[in-house]
C-alpha positions, 0 to 999 in steps of 0.5 A: 500500500506504501508502494501504491501511495508513491506511484505517480497517478494519472493526474495531468495537473502535475507534469513530470517535465516543466512546461517550456518557459520564455528565454527571458525568464531564464537566469543569466549565464555569466559564461555566455556574456563574454565573447571571444576576441576576434583574430587579429590576422587571417591564417597564412600558410607556411608555404606559398601555394602555386595555385591561382587564387580562384582555384584555391576554394575548389582545391580546399573542398577537394582536400576537405572531402578526401580528409573526411572520407579518406577511410571510406575511399581507402586513401591515406591522409595527406597535407594540403601542400602535397595536393597543391604540389601534385596539381602544380607538378608538370608530370603525373603525380602518384598522389593524383593517380591514387586519388583518381583510382580510389574515387573511381572504385567507389 
C-alpha cells in the first residue's frame, strides 16, 4: 500500500517535465556574456601555394572531402601542400593517380 501511495497517478495537473518557459525568464549565464576576441590576422600558410587564387576554394573542398572520407575511399591522409604540389607538378603525380583510382572504385 506504501508502494501504491508513492506511484505517480494519472493526474495531468502535475507534469513530470516543466512546461517550456520564455528565454527571458531564464537566469543569466555569466559564461555566455564573454565573447571571444576576433583574430587579429587571417591564417597564412607556411608555404606559398602555386595555385591561382580562384582555384584555391575548389582545391580546399577537394582536400576537405578526401580528409573526411579518406577511410571510406581508402586513401591515406595527406597535407594540403602535397595536393597543391601534385596539381602544380608538370608530370603525373602518384598522389593524383591514387586519388583518381580510389574515387573511381567507389
